[in-house]
LOFI-838699 format. One line per field, with one value per residue (C-alpha): residue in three letters; chain; x, y, z. Coordinates in steps of 0.25 Angstrom, whole numbers, plus 2048, in hexadecimal, padded with zeros to 3 digits. Example, Ala and Ser with C-alpha at 12.3 -4.5 7.8 and 13.67 -1.06 7.14 Angstrom:
residues 2
residu <- c(ALA	SER)
chaine <- c(A	A)
xx <- c(831	837)
yy <- c(7EE	7FC)
zz <- c(81F	81D)
***
This chain:
residues 138
residu <- c(MET	PRO	ALA	THR	PHE	PHE	ARG	GLY	ARG	ARG	ILE	ARG	THR	GLU	GLN	ALA	PRO	ALA	GLY	ALA	LYS	PRO	ARG	TRP	LEU	THR	VAL	ARG	ALA	PRO	GLY	THR	ALA	GLY	TYR	ARG	ARG	LEU	LYS	ARG	LEU	VAL	ARG	GLU	GLN	SER	LEU	HIS	THR	VAL	CYS	GLU	GLU	ALA	ASN	CYS	PRO	ASN	ILE	GLY	GLU	CYS	TRP	HIS	HIS	GLY	THR	ALA	THR	PHE	MET	ILE	LEU	GLY	GLY	VAL	CYS	THR	ARG	ALA	CYS	ALA	TYR	CYS	ASN	VAL	GLU	HIS	GLY	GLN	PRO	GLY	PRO	VAL	ASP	GLU	ALA	GLU	PRO	ALA	ARG	VAL	ALA	ALA	ALA	VAL	ARG	THR	LEU	ASP	LEU	ASP	TYR	ALA	VAL	ILE	THR	SER	VAL	ASP	ARG	ASP	ASP	LEU	VAL	ASP	GLY	GLY	ALA	SER	ALA	PHE	ALA	ALA	THR	ILE	THR	ALA)
chaine <- c(A	A	A	A	A	A	A	A	A	A	A	A	A	A	A	A	A	A	A	A	A	A	A	A	A	A	A	A	A	A	A	A	A	A	A	A	A	A	A	A	A	A	A	A	A	A	A	A	A	A	A	A	A	A	A	A	A	A	A	A	A	A	A	A	A	A	A	A	A	A	A	A	A	A	A	A	A	A	A	A	A	A	A	A	A	A	A	A	A	A	A	A	A	A	A	A	A	A	A	A	A	A	A	A	A	A	A	A	A	A	A	A	A	A	A	A	A	A	A	A	A	A	A	A	A	A	A	A	A	A	A	A	A	A	A	A	A	A)
xx <- c(7FF	806	808	7FF	807	801	809	817	813	80F	801	7FB	7F0	7E9	7E0	7EA	7DF	7DD	7DD	7DA	7E1	7E9	7E3	7EF	7EC	7DC	7DA	7CC	7C9	7C4	7B8	7BF	7BD	7C8	7C7	7BA	7BC	7C6	7BF	7B2	7BD	7C2	7B3	7AE	7BB	7BA	7CA	7D1	7DB	7E5	7E0	7D3	7D7	7E2	7DB	7E3	7E3	7E8	7DC	7D6	7E2	7E6	7D9	7D7	7E2	7DD	7E8	7E6	7EE	7E5	7E6	7E4	7DE	7D4	7D4	7D6	7E4	7EA	7F4	7F0	7FB	7FA	7FC	7F2	7E4	7E1	7D6	7DE	7D7	7D3	7D2	7C7	7CC	7D6	7CD	7D0	7CA	7D1	7DD	7D3	7CD	7D8	7DF	7D1	7D1	7E0	7DB	7CD	7D7	7E1	7ED	7FC	7FE	7F7	7FB	7F7	7F9	7F2	7EE	7F5	7F1	7F8	7ED	7F2	7FD	805	801	7F7	802	7FB	7EF	7F8	7FE	7F1	7EE	7FB	7F9	7E9)
yy <- c(800	80E	816	824	831	83D	84A	83F	839	82C	829	81E	81A	811	817	810	80C	816	811	819	824	824	828	833	837	839	848	84F	85D	861	868	872	881	884	87C	87F	88F	88D	884	890	89D	893	892	8A1	8A7	89B	898	88C	885	87B	874	871	870	867	85D	860	856	861	86B	867	868	875	87C	879	881	88E	88D	888	88A	894	88F	89A	89C	891	883	87E	87D	87B	870	862	85D	84F	851	85C	85B	86A	869	86D	872	87E	889	897	8A5	8AB	8AE	8BE	8BF	8B0	8BA	8C2	8B5	8AF	8BB	8BB	8AC	8AF	8BA	8B3	8A9	8B1	8AA	8B0	8A8	8A2	898	89B	892	891	884	887	88F	88E	895	8A4	8AA	8AD	8A0	8A7	8AE	8BB	8B4	8B0	8C0	8C5	8BB	8BD	8CC	8CB)
zz <- c(7FF	7FB	807	80A	80B	80F	80F	80C	819	81B	81F	828	81F	829	835	842	84B	854	864	871	876	883	88E	890	883	882	887	888	887	895	898	8A2	8A2	89C	88F	88E	88F	885	87A	87B	879	86D	868	86B	864	858	85A	857	85E	85B	867	862	853	853	85D	867	873	87E	87A	88B	891	88B	888	897	89A	890	886	878	869	861	853	84A	83B	83C	83E	831	82C	81E	820	825	82C	830	83E	843	845	842	834	827	81C	814	822	821	81F	82C	838	838	847	84B	851	85A	85F	862	86A	873	875	87C	883	889	88D	894	88E	88F	882	875	86D	85F	852	845	83B	82E	823	817	810	817	810	81F	824	82E	834	834	83D	845	848	849	856	85D	85A	860)
***
């Protein structure tokens, strides 16, 4: 049977049977007040976080403590990295109001610093650099 390749790498063509995850690896998002507060804020401000978009298993612990990694430029990446859970495809237009909403969330959470990342936006001339600048200065 010929090998199957994707982006120059050999890929597995059959799915291995999935076993149960070890108990120490299985985490559930707690329903703590801190977690619910951050989740509500993210929804109200229409923000994206890498925590949610990449299905991070530590979201419960981080959000419980009031920390999150904000992801700017939407929730759709122009690349399709095999290791990443972020949705990929053709993203919509840049939301010009997003920097102000991220800044408002940082103020509401009373953070000393904020972690900001983004999806790749190969469709933008500057790759999204101006969105980072606008978010940082907001």
